[in-house]
C-alpha positions in Angstrom: 77.6 20.0 -327.0 80.2 19.2 -324.5 83.8 20.2 -324.2 86.7 18.0 -323.0 90.1 18.9 -322.3 92.9 17.1 -324.3 96.1 18.9 -323.5 96.3 21.3 -320.6 98.4 24.4 -321.0 102.2 23.6 -321.0 103.3 26.9 -319.4 101.9 29.5 -317.4 101.1 33.0 -318.7 103.4 34.6 -316.0 106.8 33.1 -314.9 107.9 32.6 -311.1 110.4 35.2 -311.7 107.6 37.7 -312.8 105.5 36.7 -309.8 108.5 37.1 -307.3 109.2 40.4 -308.7 105.6 41.6 -308.2 105.7 40.2 -304.7 109.2 41.6 -303.8 110.3 38.2 -302.8 114.0 37.3 -302.7 115.2 34.0 -302.3 114.0 30.5 -303.2 112.2 29.7 -300.0 108.5 30.3 -301.3 109.4 29.2 -305.0 106.8 26.3 -304.8 104.2 28.1 -303.1 104.3 31.0 -305.6 104.6 28.6 -308.4 101.3 26.8 -307.1 99.7 30.2 -306.6 100.3 31.1 -310.2 98.8 27.8 -311.5 95.8 28.2 -309.0 95.2 32.1 -310.4 95.4 30.9 -313.9 93.1 28.0 -313.3 90.7 30.3 -311.6 90.0 32.2 -314.9 91.1 29.8 -317.5 89.3 27.4 -319.8 85.7 26.2 -320.0 84.7 26.7 -316.2 87.0 29.6 -315.5 85.8 32.9 -314.8 86.6 34.3 -318.3 85.1 31.3 -320.3 87.9 31.2 -322.5 91.4 29.6 -323.0 94.3 31.8 -322.0 97.5 29.5 -322.8 97.8 27.3 -325.7 95.6 24.0 -325.0 93.8 21.5 -326.9 90.1 20.7 -326.5 87.6 18.4 -328.2 84.1 20.1 -328.6 81.5 17.2 -329.0 78.2 17.7 -330.9 75.2 15.2 -331.4 75.2 16.1 -335.1 76.4 18.4 -337.7 74.4 21.6 -337.9 71.6 22.2 -340.5 73.5 25.5 -341.7 76.7 26.0 -342.9 78.9 26.5 -339.8 79.6 25.0 -336.5 79.7 27.3 -333.5 82.8 26.7 -331.3 82.3 26.7 -327.7 85.8 27.9 -326.6 87.8 30.8 -327.9 90.2 32.1 -328.9 91.2 29.6 -331.5 94.4 29.2 -333.1 93.5 26.4 -335.5 91.3 23.3 -336.1 93.3 20.0 -335.7 90.5 17.7 -337.0 86.8 17.3 -337.6 85.7 13.6 -337.0 82.4 11.9 -337.2 80.7 8.6 -336.7 79.5 7.4 -340.3 76.3 5.6 -340.9 78.1 2.2 -340.4 79.5 3.3 -337.0 82.9 3.9 -338.1 84.8 7.0 -337.1 85.8 9.2 -340.0 87.8 12.3 -340.5 86.1 15.0 -342.6 88.7 16.6 -344.9 90.3 20.0 -343.9 89.5 20.8 -347.7 85.9 20.9 -346.9 86.1 23.7 -344.1 87.7 26.7 -342.9 87.8 28.8 -339.8 85.6 32.0 -339.8 87.2 35.2 -339.2 86.1 36.0 -335.8 88.3 33.5 -333.7 88.3 35.5 -330.6 84.8 36.1 -329.8 82.5 33.9 -332.2 84.8 31.2 -333.5 83.3 29.0 -336.2 84.1 26.3 -338.6 82.5 27.0 -341.7 81.6 24.6 -344.5 83.5 25.2 -348.0 81.6 26.5 -350.8 79.7 23.9 -352.6 80.4 21.3 -349.9 78.1 19.4 -347.5 78.2 17.8 -344.2 78.5 13.9 -344.2 75.7 11.7 -343.1 76.3 10.5 -339.6 74.9 7.9 -337.3 72.4 9.2 -334.6 74.5 8.5 -331.7 75.5 11.1 -329.0 78.8 12.9 -329.7 78.8 11.9 -333.3 80.8 14.9 -334.2 84.3 15.9 -332.7 86.1 19.0 -333.6 89.6 19.2 -332.1 90.9 22.6 -331.4 93.9 24.3 -330.3 92.8 27.1 -328.3 94.3 29.9 -326.5 96.3 33.2 -327.2 99.7 32.9 -328.6 100.5 36.0 -326.7 98.4 36.3 -323.6 97.2 40.0 -323.2 99.1 42.0 -320.7 95.9 42.9 -318.7 95.2 39.2 -318.1 98.7 38.7 -317.1 98.7 41.5 -314.6 95.4 40.2 -313.3 97.1 36.9 -312.6 99.9 38.6 -310.6 97.3 40.6 -308.7 95.5 37.3 -307.7 98.9 35.7 -306.9 99.6 38.6 -304.5 96.2 38.4 -302.9 96.6 34.6 -302.5 100.3 35.1 -301.0 99.2 37.6 -298.4 95.9 35.8 -297.6 97.0 32.2 -297.1 93.9 31.2 -294.8 90.2 31.0 -295.5 89.7 33.0 -292.2 91.8 35.0 -290.0 91.9 37.0 -286.8 92.6 40.1 -289.0 90.3 41.7 -291.7 90.3 39.6 -294.8 89.6 41.4 -298.1 87.9 40.5 -301.1 90.0 39.9 -304.2 90.8 43.1 -305.6 88.3 45.2 -307.9 91.2 45.7 -310.1 91.3 42.1 -311.0 87.8 42.1 -312.3 88.3 45.5 -314.1 91.4 44.1 -315.8 89.5 40.9 -316.9 86.0 42.3 -317.8 87.0 43.1 -321.5 88.0 39.4 -322.2 85.3 37.7 -320.3 83.2 35.6 -322.5 79.5 34.4 -321.7 78.7 31.1 -323.4 75.1 30.2 -324.4 73.7 26.8 -323.8 76.5 25.5 -322.0 
């Protein structure tokens, strides 16, 4: 199983103005810097490799599998899931096919254990034994990013804005504990990834 990002988030979970208000910054001199810090803070916690192990903003991912499961569901390695765009597979002739959406549905727990569930009386199609023979494309991320995650991003932006160098003559501070405390309830640990 592997993941590949198809479409990155089109917008950040906090706006430039929200970050400037948080930092108490007037004027536009630091707008480019603050925008870059927002992106850096989001990327630090977002997606497959982020601290949360989940998608924050709406984004598209391809989940690759070597085969269909022996059971009736495919565990998806990213969350939360908004929708399944497609389930594609390489058939026994080596041709990519699309598995009809009439044959499957999303499981109920889209936030912590998202699954594509095979429909009643349906079966997975036969595939060619090649790597990444099955690809499930999903739209992942929150439609409304939880406020604690937005607040943690603002705190990270504030920390990065105040501590712009890797080393300093003054005492450096670790990322505030409050960031970890705000994010902890949303952290997802993936098995086998």
